[in-house]
VOGU-3710 file (C-alpha; in Angstrom, 3 decimals, decimal comma):
1> mtkycltvtc> -24,629/-30,149/-61,326  -21,527/-31,198/-59,388  -18,324/-29,182/-59,755  -15,083/-31,098/-60,039  -11,516/-30,346/-60,976  -8,858/-32,503/-62,602  -5,150/-32,028/-61,909  -2,557/-33,491/-64,254  1,229/-33,725/-64,175  3,217/-35,593/-66,790
11> eskrgivaai> 5,966/-35,467/-69,383  5,172/-32,948/-72,085  3,901/-34,625/-75,244  1,395/-34,153/-78,035  -2,267/-34,976/-77,438  -2,640/-34,406/-73,693  -5,112/-31,518/-73,829  -7,132/-33,181/-76,596  -7,348/-36,427/-74,627  -8,568/-34,631/-71,497
21> agylaengcn> -11,121/-32,465/-73,304  -12,397/-35,416/-75,313  -12,805/-37,633/-72,262  -14,711/-34,990/-70,313  -17,006/-34,240/-73,268  -17,738/-37,937/-73,771  -18,763/-38,231/-70,114  -21,184/-35,328/-70,124  -18,864/-32,778/-68,533  -18,578/-29,081/-69,371
31> itdssqfdds> -15,214/-27,361/-68,833  -15,603/-24,043/-67,005  -11,947/-23,105/-66,468  -8,609/-24,471/-67,602  -4,962/-23,594/-66,869  -1,880/-25,287/-68,236  1,881/-24,834/-68,297  4,499/-26,560/-70,408  7,946/-26,228/-68,788  10,422/-26,273/-71,651
41> qtgrffmrvs> 13,372/-26,535/-69,258  12,224/-29,658/-67,418  9,995/-31,138/-70,118  7,114/-31,371/-67,629  3,488/-30,486/-68,305  0,990/-29,244/-65,693  -2,748/-28,738/-66,054  -5,769/-27,937/-63,893  -9,269/-28,199/-65,325  -12,496/-27,146/-63,585
51> frseagtgle> -15,687/-28,657/-64,964  -19,316/-29,455/-64,228  -20,668/-32,974/-64,483  -23,893/-32,214/-66,337  -24,683/-35,895/-66,853  -24,312/-36,654/-63,146  -21,218/-38,827/-63,590  -19,673/-39,449/-60,186  -16,105/-38,814/-59,069  -15,100/-42,471/-58,709
61> klqagfadta> -16,490/-43,353/-62,138  -14,647/-40,441/-63,747  -11,386/-41,425/-62,055  -11,707/-45,096/-63,011  -12,736/-44,338/-66,583  -9,736/-42,082/-67,118  -7,189/-44,636/-65,874  -6,319/-46,095/-69,284  -5,844/-42,653/-70,859  -3,681/-41,516/-67,937
71> kalgmqaqfh> -1,532/-44,637/-68,165  -1,088/-44,332/-71,933  0,129/-40,736/-71,627  2,125/-41,255/-68,404  -0,074/-38,871/-66,417  -0,381/-38,403/-62,682  -4,057/-37,466/-62,814  -6,481/-36,918/-59,961  -10,147/-35,892/-59,930  -11,377/-33,772/-57,002
81> deatklkvvi> -14,796/-32,680/-55,772  -14,562/-28,904/-55,360  -17,205/-28,987/-52,612  -15,034/-31,178/-50,371  -13,142/-29,140/-47,795  -9,554/-30,107/-47,067  -8,880/-31,126/-43,459  -6,183/-28,896/-41,957  -4,108/-28,903/-38,769  -2,646/-25,527/-37,760
91> mvsrfghcln> 0,519/-25,339/-35,644  1,422/-22,161/-33,766  3,809/-20,929/-31,069  3,632/-17,499/-29,390  2,991/-15,209/-32,399  -0,745/-15,367/-33,062  -1,311/-13,009/-36,000  -1,326/-15,722/-38,669  -3,482/-18,044/-36,569  -6,047/-15,320/-35,878
101> dllyrwriga> -6,117/-14,338/-39,545  -6,698/-17,931/-40,666  -9,447/-18,402/-38,078  -11,182/-15,226/-39,227  -11,033/-16,138/-42,918  -12,256/-19,646/-42,082  -15,112/-18,287/-39,980  -16,439/-15,944/-42,700  -16,071/-18,576/-45,419  -13,234/-16,877/-47,312
111> lpidivavis> -10,988/-19,853/-46,632  -13,082/-23,011/-47,217  -11,196/-25,539/-45,108  -12,032/-27,863/-42,241  -9,738/-26,970/-39,329  -9,643/-30,251/-37,422  -7,051/-29,268/-34,778  -4,619/-26,629/-33,579  -1,327/-27,783/-32,077  0,884/-25,509/-30,001
121> nhmeyqkvvv> 3,974/-25,773/-27,830  2,541/-22,965/-25,676  -0,831/-22,312/-24,016  -1,438/-18,702/-25,113  -4,067/-19,487/-27,762  -5,951/-22,330/-26,131  -8,967/-20,177/-25,240  -9,129/-18,568/-28,693  -9,083/-21,965/-30,394  -11,525/-23,661/-28,042
131> nhdipfhyik> -13,932/-20,723/-28,425  -14,031/-21,613/-32,134  -15,023/-25,197/-31,208  -11,734/-26,514/-32,570  -9,690/-29,123/-30,639  -6,548/-27,628/-29,082  -3,510/-29,819/-28,389  -0,726/-28,548/-26,159  2,428/-30,492/-26,964  5,529/-29,241/-25,195
141> vtkenkpqae> 8,731/-29,471/-27,231  12,236/-29,597/-25,767  15,565/-30,872/-27,042  15,105/-33,950/-24,884  11,538/-34,878/-25,929  11,467/-33,719/-29,570  11,031/-37,218/-31,111  8,199/-38,021/-28,698  6,589/-34,620/-29,287  6,652/-35,075/-33,060
151> aeqmrvvrds> 5,218/-38,564/-32,714  2,328/-37,049/-30,740  1,877/-34,326/-33,365  1,714/-36,920/-36,129  -0,789/-38,922/-34,097  -3,069/-35,858/-34,029  -2,644/-35,464/-37,789  -3,450/-39,122/-38,474  -6,364/-39,370/-36,039  -7,958/-36,190/-37,401
161> gaelivlary> -7,531/-37,259/-41,025  -5,692/-34,026/-41,807  -4,327/-33,650/-45,333  -2,404/-30,416/-44,708  -0,358/-28,903/-41,886  -0,076/-25,101/-41,748  2,761/-23,655/-39,682  1,260/-20,336/-38,573  4,503/-19,027/-37,057  5,317/-22,318/-35,370
171> mqvlsdemcq> 8,818/-21,641/-34,091  10,211/-25,170/-34,000  12,288/-26,892/-36,672  10,599/-30,061/-37,914  12,633/-33,229/-38,252  13,623/-34,688/-41,617  11,347/-37,644/-40,897  8,266/-35,472/-40,385  9,057/-33,386/-43,465  9,356/-36,526/-45,576
181> amsgriinih> 6,208/-38,109/-44,143  4,193/-34,977/-45,036  6,097/-33,973/-48,173  4,156/-31,352/-50,148  1,600/-31,133/-47,327  3,235/-28,711/-44,857  3,096/-24,968/-45,549  5,268/-22,485/-43,656  5,495/-18,680/-43,462  8,442/-16,471/-42,585
191> hsflpsfkga> 9,729/-12,956/-43,181  11,845/-12,412/-46,278  14,879/-10,941/-44,538  16,650/-14,294/-44,513  19,504/-14,963/-44,608  20,613/-11,399/-43,808  18,693/-10,912/-40,560  18,303/-13,977/-38,360  17,327/-14,451/-34,747  14,527/-13,239/-32,530
201> npykqaferg> 14,294/-9,607/-33,731  14,708/-9,557/-37,531  12,435/-6,517/-37,950  14,501/-4,512/-35,474  17,646/-5,484/-37,371  15,997/-4,459/-40,638  14,980/-1,107/-39,131  18,497/-0,453/-37,911  19,864/-1,152/-41,407  17,320/1,121/-43,092
211> vkligatshy> 15,563/-1,583/-45,108  12,983/-0,134/-47,540  10,980/-3,265/-48,336  9,353/-5,703/-45,922  8,331/-9,044/-47,352  7,090/-12,522/-46,512  7,495/-15,933/-48,118  5,241/-18,967/-47,847  6,621/-22,302/-48,973  6,369/-26,042/-48,608
221> vtadldegpi> 8,498/-27,407/-45,797  11,463/-29,637/-46,612  14,429/-30,930/-44,662  16,352/-27,831/-45,832  15,313/-25,112/-43,368  13,307/-22,295/-45,004  14,381/-23,460/-48,472  11,338/-25,424/-49,654  9,469/-24,729/-52,916  7,966/-21,221/-52,758
231> ieqdiirvth> 4,188/-20,868/-53,131  3,522/-17,181/-52,471  5,434/-13,970/-51,691  4,641/-10,298/-51,216  6,281/-7,058/-50,103  5,326/-3,705/-48,626  7,364/-0,498/-48,832  8,550/1,328/-45,707  10,333/4,656/-45,207  12,779/6,303/-42,831
241> aqsaddyvsl> 9,819/7,960/-41,063  8,528/4,655/-39,698  9,617/3,078/-36,446  10,803/-0,411/-35,597  7,344/-1,097/-34,164  5,818/-0,054/-37,511  8,065/-2,575/-39,237  6,814/-5,327/-36,937  3,154/-4,377/-37,445  3,468/-4,167/-41,225
251> grdvesqvla> 5,450/-7,399/-41,278  2,712/-9,237/-39,421  0,127/-7,997/-41,921  2,066/-9,158/-44,952  2,902/-12,508/-43,319  -0,780/-13,155/-42,619  -1,861/-12,282/-46,152  0,852/-14,314/-47,841  0,161/-17,408/-45,729  -3,578/-17,182/-46,374
261> ravhahihrr> -3,025/-16,890/-50,120  -0,664/-19,868/-50,115  -3,160/-22,019/-48,213  -5,956/-20,834/-50,499  -4,001/-21,851/-53,603  -3,128/-25,255/-52,143  -6,643/-26,216/-51,078  -7,986/-25,324/-54,532  -5,402/-27,628/-56,157  -3,703/-24,737/-57,936
271> vflngdktvv> -0,151/-25,541/-56,743  2,037/-28,117/-58,500  5,483/-29,170/-57,365  8,056/-28,757/-60,119  11,382/-29,886/-58,713  12,646/-27,260/-56,263  9,959/-24,762/-57,271  6,232/-24,653/-57,912  3,749/-23,926/-60,651  0,872/-21,874/-59,200
281> fpaspgsyas> -2,156/-21,306/-61,410  -4,277/-18,189/-60,740  -7,823/-18,407/-59,444  -10,441/-18,420/-62,185  -11,795/-14,928/-63,035  -15,361/-15,902/-62,157  -14,511/-16,933/-58,625  -11,637/-14,596/-57,766  -13,758/-11,824/-56,230  -15,293/-14,166/-53,671
291> ermg> -12,060/-16,083/-53,058  -9,640/-13,143/-52,951  -7,102/-13,392/-50,150  -5,862/-10,146/-48,577
//
């Protein structure tokens, strides 16, 4: 039996859930997990349904057969094969903790993605990446060559067939054009001290101000720097007895975990854009133990 999932976004109205359940039942499908959210403020409805095709109905046939129902109810509906791994390009600069964490989770199967390339504006992680049999692309970025560099980055994305870009502490601001071209398909990670502590040493600044909580935020990238729709966040408590170096170490841990969880939610189609924020459905209870991030 093939496992699929259906994602639906539409205006909230009567009959949506019944139409979906009825269609799947009529086509020999058995629902194994379902999550839905009706946003009373925006009037939008979001739903994710996991199911098994017990009658052997294929993905294309299911998608085509549902078209009339989706049109009648104004749905944006998409069927997905849960066995298909999303193609991902990772971008990194000189901080490698998030990259190494993603590579480890990918290698042990905890993060079921297909890493098709790693792009960097530095050479530090070339050997690490190549040792994983993943193509490494060094693309230098300066103020003078930024448009050309981004064009080369997008060429790598297109040629590799990547559907998602993960900024694993990539320390360059992406242009509005690149953000728009990959809207909803670029995930970033940063510490949660913004906007209070900016610059190269935010953890040192936080230490000097006696901060008690260290956090990280992962979000979709938009033209507004570090202000895109949030996918995942977490915090860890610190005390006066810890040093600035402890802050940095703990911050790297929480950044890595938050980014991995955000990527994990995205690739399993559990994240829905809802204006300037997101709807993120939890992993199904039956699969959470094997999929748990962090």
